C-alpha positions in Angstrom: 26.0 -50.6 28.7 29.5 -49.5 29.6 31.8 -48.7 26.6 34.7 -50.6 28.1 32.6 -53.7 28.7 31.2 -53.5 25.2 34.6 -53.2 23.7 35.9 -56.2 25.8 32.9 -58.3 24.6 33.6 -57.2 21.0 37.3 -57.9 21.1 36.8 -61.2 22.9 34.3 -62.3 20.3 36.7 -61.3 17.5 39.5 -63.4 19.1 37.1 -66.4 19.5 35.7 -66.0 16.0 39.2 -66.0 14.4 40.3 -68.9 16.6 37.3 -71.0 15.6 37.6 -70.2 11.9 41.3 -70.9 12.0 40.7 -74.2 13.8 38.0 -75.2 11.3 40.4 -74.4 8.4 43.1 -76.6 9.9 40.5 -79.4 10.3 39.4 -78.8 6.7 43.0 -79.2 5.5 43.4 -82.4 7.5 40.1 -83.8 6.4 39.1 -84.2 10.0 35.7 -85.5 11.1 35.8 -82.8 13.9 34.2 -80.4 11.3 31.0 -82.4 11.6 30.6 -82.1 15.4 27.4 -80.3 16.4 29.2 -77.7 18.5 31.5 -76.9 15.6 28.5 -76.0 13.5 26.7 -74.1 16.2 29.2 -72.2 18.4 30.7 -70.0 15.6 27.2 -68.7 14.7 26.3 -67.9 18.3 29.7 -66.1 18.7 29.4 -64.2 15.4 25.9 -63.0 16.4 27.3 -61.7 19.7 30.2 -60.1 17.7 27.8 -58.4 15.3 25.5 -57.1 18.1 28.5 -55.8 20.1 29.8 -54.0 16.9 26.5 -52.3 16.3 26.2 -51.3 20.0 29.8 -49.9 19.9 29.1 -47.9 16.8 26.0 -46.4 18.4 27.9 -45.8 21.7 30.7 -43.8 19.9 28.3 -42.3 17.4 30.1 -43.7 14.4 28.2 -43.9 11.1 29.6 -46.0 8.3 28.3 -43.5 5.8 30.4 -40.8 7.5 33.5 -42.8 8.5 35.4 -44.6 5.7 37.2 -46.9 8.1 33.9 -48.2 9.5 32.5 -48.7 6.0 35.7 -50.6 5.1 35.3 -52.9 8.1 31.7 -53.6 7.1 32.7 -54.2 3.5 35.5 -56.4 4.6 33.2 -58.3 6.8 30.9 -59.1 3.9 33.8 -60.3 1.8 35.0 -62.4 4.8 31.6 -64.0 5.3 31.4 -64.8 1.6 34.8 -66.4 1.5 34.1 -68.3 4.7 30.9 -69.7 3.2 32.9 -71.0 0.2 35.6 -72.4 2.5 33.4 -74.1 4.9 30.3 -75.1 2.9 30.0 -74.2 -0.8 33.5 -74.8 -2.3 33.3 -77.3 -5.0 36.8 -78.7 -4.6 39.2 -79.1 -1.7 41.6 -76.6 -3.4 38.8 -74.0 -3.8 37.8 -74.4 -0.1 41.4 -74.1 1.2 42.1 -71.1 -1.1 39.0 -69.4 0.1 40.0 -70.1 3.7 43.4 -68.5 3.2 41.8 -65.5 1.4 39.3 -65.1 4.3 42.2 -65.1 6.8 43.8 -62.3 4.8 40.6 -60.3 4.8 40.2 -60.9 8.5 43.7 -59.4 9.0 42.7 -56.4 6.9 39.6 -55.8 9.0 41.6 -56.0 12.2 44.2 -53.6 10.9 41.5 -51.2 9.8 40.0 -51.4 13.3 43.4 -50.7 14.9 44.4 -47.8 12.6 41.0 -46.3 12.0 42.1 -46.1 8.3 40.7 -48.0 5.4 44.1 -47.6 3.6 46.7 -49.5 5.5 49.8 -47.6 6.4 47.9 -44.3 6.8 46.7 -43.6 10.4 
């Protein structure tokens, strides 16, 4: 598959993933019943699967190995933290405060991952 197309799919999936997570967080804060709609529970998983597949294919296409490139390892580590926080925020948080706090923390981790992707540096401010 063409690199430019893969990157477009990946970036588009990132934008949609962030948008859906942000919207679900707003609905969480509002106590909206929209969180219980079938598409809201299914679409993020489909998109995030596409996001992960495109990320793997991109890493293969540009021959980047997370064991050799610290920025890629940082993105993967950040992704695992983001997923964990997202799970607490959307499903496993015991209190409303814990869920909202986890959502905010996940947004911060998402920003870190995006900045690492843009700068190719796991230490922000160093390019």
